[in-house]
N, C-alpha and C positions, 0 to 999 in steps of 0.2 A: 739514848738510842743505841750506843755501843753495847750496853748490857743486853738489850733486847736482841740485837743482831747476833751477839755471842751465843745467846740461848738457842736461837734458831740454828746457828751453825753446829752447836753441840748436839742438838736434837737430830739434825740431818746426819751428822757423823755417826751418831748412835744407831740410827736406822740402817745406814749403809753397812756398818760393822755387823749388826745383827743379821742383815741379809747375806753378807759374805759368810758368816758363821753357819747359817742355814744351808747355803750352797755347799760349803765344805762338808758339813754333816751329811747332807743328802748324797754327795759324791762318795764319801766313805762308806755309807750304808749300802750303796749300789755295788761297791766293790766287795764288801764283806757279805752282804745278804742279797745277791742279785735275784734270788728266787721268790722273795717275799711278795712281789707284785703278782705272782701266779695264784694267790689265794683270793679268788673272787666269789665263788659260789654263785647263788642267784640273788645276792644282796641288792644289786642295782636294778634288777628287773622284776621285782615283786610288785604286786598290785594289791589294793585293798580288798579284803574279803570280810563280810559282815559276821560270819560265823567263826572262822579260824583266825582272823586278824589280818593275815596276808598269805599269799601264795603267788606262783607265777601265772602269767596270763595264758589261758588255755590255747592249745594248738598254735603255738608260736615258735619261732626260732630266734636265737640271740647269740651274739658272739661273746666268748669267754676267753680271757687270757689264762692259759695254762702253761706255766714255766716259760713265759715270754713268747709263747706261740698262741695265736688267736685260733680258737676252735669254735666251730659252729655247733651250738647245742640245740636240742629240740625239747619242747614241752608237750606233754600229752593232753588229752581232752579234759583231764581232771586238774591240770595246772601244776604238774610235778615233773621233775626231770627223770622221766622213765619212759619205757616203751608204751605204745598205745595199746589199749585193750581191744582184742579182736576175737571174734567168735571162734576162729580156727584154734587159737590158743586155749580157749576155754573148753572146747569139745575134745581136744586131745587128752589122752590119759597121761597127763603129766602132773607132778606134784606142785601145786601153786604155793609160792612163798610170798607173803606180803611183809615188806620191810617198813618199819616206822622209826622215826628219829629226827634228829636235827641236822646240822651241817655235816656231822660225821656220816650219817646215813646218806645224805644227798651227795656227798663227795666233794666238798669244797677243796679246790686246789689240785684236783686230779681229773683225768679224763673219765668219761662215763664207763668205759670198758674196764677201767682199773678199780672200780668199786666192788666192795664185798658182794653186794646183791647181784652184780653182773658177772662176777667170776664164778659163782656157784654153778649156773647153768652151763658154763663153758667146761668146767671140770666134770660135771655130771649132767648129761642132757636129759635125764629123767625129771629135772626140775625146770620150772619157769618162774622168774622173779618179777615182782612189781614193786618198785621203789617209791614210797610215799614220804621220803625224807624232805624236810624243808628247813632252811637255815633259821636258827633262832627258836624253833619250836620247843615246847616243854611237854611234860607228860600229859597235861590237860588237853593241849592241842592235838597231841598224838591220839589220845582217846577219842576226841571228836572226829579226827580223820578216819579212825577205824569205824566209828558209827556211821559216817557219811558214805564210805566207799567199800567197807567190808563185804557188803552184799553184792557189789559189782564184781568183786574179785573171787569171792567164795574160796578163801585160801585154806589149805590144809594145815599150814603153819604160819603163825604170826611171829615175826622176829622184831623185838623192840630193843633198839640201841639206847641204853640208859646212860646219860652223862650226869655227873655229880652236880653240875650247876642246875639241874632240874629241881633239886631240893630247895634251891633259892627262889626259883621263878614260879613254882607250882602254886604258891600262895599269893601271887602278885598279878595285878592287872596290867603290868608293864614288863617288857623284856627288852633290855638295851634301848630304852626310850620309845619302844613301840607298844601301843595299846594292844592287849590280847584278852581273850576270854579266860576265866578262871573259875574254879569250883570252891564252894565251902561246904561243910558238913552240917546238914540240918537234922531235924528230928528223925528218930528211928534209923539213924545211920545213913540217911539219904544224902545224895549229892545234889547241890543246888548250883546251877550254872549262873554266873554273874558276868557283867560287862558285855552283855549281848543286847542288841546288835553291838558289835565292837565299835568303839569310837573311830572316826576316820583315821587312817594311817598317817603318821607324821612323815611325810615324804622328805627324803634328802634333797637338798638343793643341788642343782647341776654342778655347782662349784665343789661341794663336798664329794660328789660322785667322781668328778674329775680327779680330785686329790687321791681318792681310794684307788683309782685305776692307774695313776701315774707317779705318785710320790711315795717312795719307800719309807721316808721318815714319818709321814702321816700314818701309814699302816702300822709301823712299829710302835708309834705312840698309842694308837687305838688298842693294840695288843697289850701294852703295858697297863693301860687303864682298865681293860677287861680283867686282867689277872689280879690287879689290885682290888677291884670291886668284888671279885669272887672270894679272895682271901679275907676281906673284911666281912663279907656275908657269912662265911663259914665260922669265923671267930665269934661273931655275934650269936650264931645259932648254937655253938658249943657252950656259950655262957648261959643260955636259957636253962639248960638242964644237963649237968655233967654227971649226975648220978643215975637217973632213971631213963634209959634209952628204950625201954620196952614200950611198944605201942599196942600190944594185945593184952586183954584181960584173960588170964588162963582160967579163971573161975567162970566167967560168963561167955567166953569164946567170942568176944566182940572188941571193937577198938576202944582204946582208952586214950583220948587225946588231951588229957589234962596237963601234960607237961610241955613237950617240945613243940612250940607253935610254928617253928619254921619247917618242921618235918611232918606235921600232923596230917595234911590232906594227901600226901604222896602215897602211903600204903592203901588208902581208900581208892585212889585212882587206879592203882595196880590191880586191886581186887575187882574193880568194875571192868577193867580191860580183860581180865580173865573171864568174867561173866560174858562179855561180848563175844569173846573167842568161842566159848562153849555154845553160845547161840548159833554161831556159824559152823559148829562142828569142827573147830580148829583148835590147835594146841598153841599155847603161848610160851615163848622162850625169850628170856631177857639176857642181852649181852651187856656186861658192865664195861663201859668204855674208858680205857686209859686216855687221858686228854692232856698229857704234858710230856714233852721230851725230857724235861728236867726230872720228873718223877721216875720215868722209865730208866734213866741213867743212874740216878743216885739213891733210889729207895728199893728195898727188898720186897716189902709186902704191899698189900692193898691199903689205900688210904683209910684212916679211921672213920672218915665221913661216910664210907661205903658200908660200914658194919650194920647199920640199921636196915639198909636196902637188902643186904644178904639175908638178914634175919626175917624180914617181911616175906621174902620169896620162899624161905623154908617153911614159915608158918602158913602161907597160902598154898603150899604145894605147887609152886611154879618153878620150872626148870630155869636155872641161872648159870651162865658161863662167865666166869670172872677172867677177863683177859689181862688184868694187871700182871699176874705172875707169868703169863704166857709171853707178854711183850718183854718183861724183864729178862726172862731166860733166853729169849732170842737175842736180845742186845748183848748179854754176857757171852753168848756163843760166837757172834761174828762182829760185834761192835758197830754194826751199821745203824744209821739213823732210820727211825720209823715214822718220822713226821715231816711235813712239808715246811716251807720257809718260815711260817709263823710259829713253829715249834709246838703247835697245839693240835692241828688236824693230821690225820693219818695220810701217809704217802701210799703209793701203789704197793710197796712191799708189805706195809702193815695191813692193808686190806687183803692181800693174798694170804697172809698169816692167819688173819681172822677167818677167812673163807675156809681154809684147811681145817681149822678147829671146828667151825660150825658144820661143815660137811661131814666130818667124822662123827659128830654128835647126831646129825640127822640120820646117817646110815645105821648107827647103833640103835636109834629109836625106831627104825624100820618104818619110816613114814613115806617111803617111796612107793608110789602107786602106778608106775608106768607099765605099759604092756610091752612085750618083746617087739623090737623094731620101731617103737615110737621115736620120732625125731625130736 
């Protein structure tokens, strides 16, 4: 009996010790990283969508914690964190910009007015922006978004924010444990959409949602796991084919996907997105997204994983803006942080920097169609 009682006592003491350690760790994290709870995005308010996998509930409002301040956010009629489409905005002679991407485009951790897409019209009123960014989206979902809503917007310019983790998720029916649609390449270079209707979204439990909103240690752990998964994925991808990174056959001017299976569908998705833009009489520009404070601070050049993406854009004659050196140079100039508390997503300063670069590009391309006096 004594032995059994002793085991129970030791187990109890172990649990109490573990709880105390967790409380101490949480307290320390709140002192060191008080802003990490400000990265919420729309993760906790998304609903199932049979085509895209998930998006926000249309025409709703929800509270979002931004830097420990609760902000009321609005979702438009399409289910995205953006302004509503109105006839007045469409008839005005303004240059319409349609932004596509994941949480970087949606603006996780920052106020809506601090996003790249919303800064552009403030800096130049000849533009009007529509943001179709959604947390967790990959290039395949962004292509589907363009197909679904491009004709509603009729943009002059489509801006795709390309994050390198798209290379990992474009060939998968899951993204961070969420079911999603994805494409494979069929005969005659055709794209075949799979996993549709998308299986029901795996909802987070109320407890895990509470943890995400209130526990710094939980958020930091999720970030570490995400980084580890991405690093493992890129290492596996690089081992598939370290010699031949070309995806185009120069002799036949068509895709050759016999080598890198992790990268094979991505250039085909980009090609299809360009085709969709041409059908809309729009131009496609891709922004290559720096997605790590660590890389911006410690590395000079663009990550090697981005080299195929740059090459695909060159061969497809798609304009690309590589923001990696831009962010690096800005950090070297003033040493200021360009990321929010998770050290992954852009803060307001980074969004403004990207907006300046993009606006200069748009002006050089002479895509402005406004008439004198247009608001």
